[in-house]
N, C-alpha and C positions, 0 to 999 in steps of 0.2 A: 453501666451494667455489664461491662466486659467480663468482670470476674464471675458474674452470674452465668454468663454464657460458657465460660471455661468449665465451670462445674457441670454444665449440661452435657459435656462431652461432644459438642458439635465441632469445636476447634481443637480440643485437647482431650487426651485420656489420662491426664496427669493424676497421679496418686500421691497424696500428701502423707508423709510419715507421721504417725501419732507422736505427740509430745509425751515424754516420760516424766512422771512426778517422782521426786526423791522419796525413797522409802523411809518411813519413820517407824517408831515402835508400834506394835499392834494395839489397836483400840480395845478397850475393855468394855464389853456390853453388860450393863447391870441387869437389864431385862431382855436377854437375848431370846429371839423367837425360837420356838421348837421347830424341828425339821418339818413337821406337818404344817405349821404356820407359814414357813417359808414356801412350801409347795402351794399352799392355798393362795398366797400372795401372787405367785407366778401364774397359777390357774386363772385368777381374776384379772391379772394384768393382760392376759391374752383373751379376755372376754368370756371366760368360763361362766361367769355370773349370769350371762344371757341364757345359759342352758339349765341353770339350777332349778327354776320353778317347775319345769316339766319333769325333770329327773327326780326332784324331791316329792312331787305329787304322785308319781307313778304313772303319769300319762305316757311317758316314754321310758323304756328300759333298754340299755345298751348291752349288746352281747359281748362276751369276752372273746377276743380274737383267738386266744389260745384254745378255748373250748370249741370254737368253730373248726379250727384245724384238727383237733382230736376227733371230733364228731365226724368230719369228712373222712379222715384216715381210717375210721372204723366202719366206713361204708354207710353212714347214716343219711337220713333225709331230715331236713329242718321241719320241726313241728310248729304249729301256731303258738303264740306267746303263752297262752294259758296252760299249755301242755309241757312247757319246757321246765327243766329242773332249776332250782335256785342257783346252782353252780354255773349255769349257762350265762349269767349276767355279772356285770361289774357294778358295784354300788357307787354312789357319788363320792364317798370317801376314798374308794379305791382308785377312781379316776383322778382325783386330786393327788393322791400318792404317786400316780404314774406320770404326772406332769414333770417332764425333765428337760425338754428342748426349749431353747430361748425364742423359738419362732412359731411353734404350733402346739395345739392341744392334742392329747392322746384320744382323739375322737375321729371316727370316719363314718361317712354316710354312704350307703350303697345305692347306686342308681342302676336299674336294670328292668327289662321287660318281663312281666309275668308270663309263664309258659302256658298255663291253663287258667280258666276262670276261677276255680276254687282253690288251687294250690299253685304257687309261683314256680315250684321246682320239684315236681312229683318224683323224679328219679334221682335227685341229688346231684345232677350233672353240674349245675351252677354252683352248688355248695363246694364241690371239688375245685372248681376254677377259682372261686373267691378265696378258698383256703390256701391255694398256691400263692396268690398275691399277698395274703396276710402273713404267710410264713416268711416271705421275702422282707416285708416291712418290719417284722420283728427280729430280723437277723442281726441287727445292731442294737443291743439293749441300751447302749448309751444314748441313742436317739429316741427309741420307743421301747421302754421296758414292758408296757402293757398297752392294749388298745381297745377302746370300747367302740363297737360297731352298731350303727343304726341300720337294721335290716327290717323293713316295714312289717313283714309277716311275723317276725319274732320280737319286734320292739313295740308294736302297737297292739292293743286288744283286738282280736279278730272274732268273726262269727265262727265258733268251733266246728260246726257241721251243718252248713247251710242246706244241703240237699235233704237232710232229715229234720230241718226246722230248729236246730240248736243254734241260737243266736246269742249275741252279747247281752249281758244284763244291763239294766238301766245305768248302774254305776259305771260299768265298763264302757258303755256308750258315751257317757259324759267325758270320761278320760280319753276315749278315742278321738272325740271332737277337739279336746284340748291339745292332744298330740298333733292332729292335723294342722292346727293353727300355728304350730311351732316348726313345721317342715321348712318354711322359708329360712328361718334362722339356722337350722341344722345344716342345710346345704349351702347357704350363701355366706355363712360365718367366715370371716377372713382367715381364721386360724384352725379350721377343721379340714381334714382330708375329704375329698369326694372320690369314690371309686366307681367308675362308669363301665358297666359290663355291656358294651355296645354291640356285641354279636351273640347269636344263638349258639348253644352247645352243639357239638357234632351230632348228627342224627335227628335233630329237631326239624320237622317239616310242617309248614302251615296247613297243607292239605289234609294232614292226619288229625287235626284238632277238631274238637266237638263244636257244634253250631253255637254261636254266641261268644266264642273265644276271640279276643283281640289278637289277630295274627300279624299286625303291622310290625315293621322292624323298629329298632330302637329310635332312630332319628325321626320316625314318622309318628311316634306316640306322644300324646299330649303331656302325660306326667313325666316321661323321660326327657322330652324337650324342655319342660319347665325346670327339672332338676339340673339339666345341663346348663341352662341359662343362669340359674342361681349360682352354680359353681363358677360361672364365667364372669361374675361381677367384679369382685375385688381380691380374690385369692391370688397368691403367687402361683406361677405356672406349675410348680412341682407338687402342689397340693390337690390338683385335679388330674387324676390318672385314668387313662383309657385302657382298661384291662383287655379290651379287644385287640390291643397291639402286642400282647404277650405271645412269644413264639413257642411253638410246640417243641418239647424236648430240651429247652434251655433251663439251666439251673440258675435261678435268680437270687440275688441278694438285694438289700435296700437300694443301693446305688444303681445297679443295672436295671432294676424294675423302673426306677424313676426315669432313667435315660430312655428306655424303650417306650414307656407309656406317655411321655409328653411329646415325642417326635411325631409331628403331623397327626396329632391325636384329636383333631376336630375341635380344638379349643378356639371358639370364636370370641371376638370382642364383645363387650357388654352391649345389650340392647336397651334403648329407652323403653319405658313401659308401653308407649303407644305402638312402637315397632314390634315389641313382643306380642301385644294383643292381636295385631294384624296377622303375624305369622302363626299364632296359635290356632287361627281359624282353619289352617290347612292340616292340622294334626288330628289324629284319631283318639277318641276316648271310649272306654266301655260305657261310661255313664256321663256323656258330654253335657247333658242338660244341667246337671248339678255341679260337675267338676270345673267346667270352663269359667264360670263367673268366680268360683272360689280361687282358682289358681291365678287369675288376673289380679284379684285383690291381694293375694299373698305375694305375687311377684312385685307389684308396685310397692308394697310395704317393705319388702326386703331390699329393693333397689334404693329406696329413700333412706333406710336404716344404714345400710353398709356404705354407700357413698357419702352419706351425711357425716359419718364419723371417721372416714378413712383419711389418714395423714400420709400414707405411703402406698403406692400401687406398683406392683412388680409384675410386668408382662414380658419378661426376658425369655428368649429361646422358644418362641411360639410359632416362628415361621410366618409372621404377619407381614403383609406387603402394604401397598398404598391404599387398597380398598379397606383393609382392616384399620389402618391408621385413620382414615376418613370417618369410619364408623365410630371409633373411639373419640374422635374429635367432636362428633355430634353430642356425645354424652357430656364431655367436658364443657362444651359451649353452652349447655343447658344450665350450668351452674350447680350441677348435682354434687360436686365435690368441693364445698367451700373451705374445708380444712386441709386440703391436699398440700403437702410440702415437698414430697419427692415422687417423681414419676420415672419409672425405669422401663425402658424399651430396648435394651441392647440386644445384639445378636438376633435381629429379625431381618426382614428384607425390604424395609421401608426406603423409598427413594425420594426424590425431590417433591413429587406431587403429594405424597403422604405427609412429608414434612411441612409443606405449605398449608395443608389442611389443619395440622396440629398448631402451626403458628397462628393461623387465623382464629382458631378456637381459643387458644391460650391468651391471645392479645385482646380478646373481647372483655369488656368491662364486667367484672364480677365472676368471670368463668372459674378462675383458680387463684384467688387473691393472695393466698399464702405460699404459692409455689416458689421454691428456692432452687431445686435441683431437678434437672431433666437429663437423663442418660440415654444417648442415642448411638453410642459407638457400636461398631460391628454391623451397621446397616449399609445402605447404598446411597447415602445422601451426599450430594455434591455441593458446589459453591452456591447454586441457586437456592437450595433448601436452607442452607446456613444463613444466607442473606435474608430470607423470609423470616427466619426466627429472630435474627438480630433486629429487623425492622419492627416486628410485632412486640418484642419483649424489651427492646432497648429504650 
């Protein structure tokens, strides 16, 4: 098993040069796929098919990031979905056409705290902040030519004017419930972005809010906690961005936004459903009686779905230490990832204790039976940790 340990990066950070095949005459395709068919194939390779039912039914509508930017720059405020113009949205076909990158879908889900009970952002302050991040993400069209954004207020059917009794129609209510059922997939999907707006805009004060408003901070809110935990399951680190880390006055592009928003961005290791349910009890909901049981079910379903099909997990550059490694080890020891082949944990702060926890988990019968590669370079692992891995996996 020494070769296996070498690929794990515990004893070596060897990089093998790819073998080159001799070039021959170009193949002639009699039934070459159209450009759209090639995009559709890539979209579905990345799991875009998981989102198609709710996008096709109209339960969920994704906002065009470029429209959000233009609306913010014009000083606008986001209206509820039913009041938005057609050009505010991207169709399923347009999302497929925008699929360009080999590692992710052109889809982002926004996680943020509503500022008032009836409108999430009545002054447009958060709209401006989100638009700033979206502009950076779109700064390299080779990576992201267009981006569809799930923003609950504009993406799900809302009650148009609750204070005056104007509510969703029966049809809209059915679509709303269908959309709610897909939230776990939108946020936990391994190949979508999650943009976490973890701070309030300047000037927002809890004491100024009307009675009945949820004034808890991002990390203390039930839905925000759930969305953050979904995003922390199987995504690569750069796909879950903490926009609260953006610095005032800085001009961002795609790469600098990524760098700032994953550094100490509060990305925790995944939680087992039982641990999630226990911590959820400490969080605040505006409608906790109905929402708590719902999010527990949705979290468990997303956990099982994403880990059940994951073949690669990339948790690089997240600042994780021994405690986080031990938490991840609990998930792996549960057998949640039966198809896992590659586990990447480079450039964290894991030491011998964390390495021992991982070794014990991965050495457990049935924990990760298909695992072939474990990358741990750039950590703080010494001989003791490496010996533990060798004993567990040798």
